[in-house]
C-alpha positions, 0 to 999 in steps of 0.5 A: 500500500502506498500514499499519493501526495499532490501539491498545489503550486498556485495562488488558488485553492483547487479541487481535484475530482477523481475516481478509484478503481473499485468504486464508481463514485466521484471523490474530491480532494481539496488542495489549498494554495501552496500546500499539499494533501495526501489522498485519503486512500492507501493505494495498492501498487500497480493498477490503483496508483497508475489510475490515479496518476493517469487522472492527475496527469490528464488534469496537467499534473507532473511528478514533483521531480519534474517541475520544469515540465509544467506547461499549463496554468494551474498544474499540480505536482504529485509524489508517490510514497513520500511527501513533497518538499517545499522546494518543488512546491515553490518551483511549481508556483514560480513555473505557474506564474511563467506559464500564465505570462506566456499564455497572456502573451500568446492571447495578446498576440492573437488579439493583435492578429485578429485586428487585421482581419477585423479591419479588412472585414470593415473595409479598412485600407490594406496598407496597415502593416503592423500594430502595437497592443499593450496590456497592463493590469492595474490594481487599486491601492488606496485612492490611486491605481498602481501597476501590478502583475501583467505588463506586456506589450506586443507588436504584431504585423501582417507577416506574423505566423506565416511560414517562410517557404510556403503559402497560406491557404485561404480556406476558400 
């Protein structure tokens, strides 16, 4: 029998829903922000542990020994047999922040690219070659707003996303 630990390296509480092999009922494990929890069940080696790990990984979890593999926001880290030390949890929190910034940058660029097709649909001149978007998260401190968190600027042009040696299909 082995214990499975799961840590939440984010700033938000998470609820992980799972099923155990011998039961059809859905179970819930609450994992506070920056903390870890042990599944209440003692899992037998083999199928039960493999099934829980499969469910964790489908949710984006990675082994505590491989925190750099976190590629999705709000990912969990897990360990079989021993509690997770604080260093991997802290590293997961830092990695989560990096991944969130990457997602924000990608969404900003996509918004900039969408601007070109929107302008074309409304008859804007085709002479527009580039645009700059700036995204700044403002947080109110007392009576004055202060910058905090996301501060990102993206410059996109009409060539963004095109392959160097091929033509894009128009979808017509």
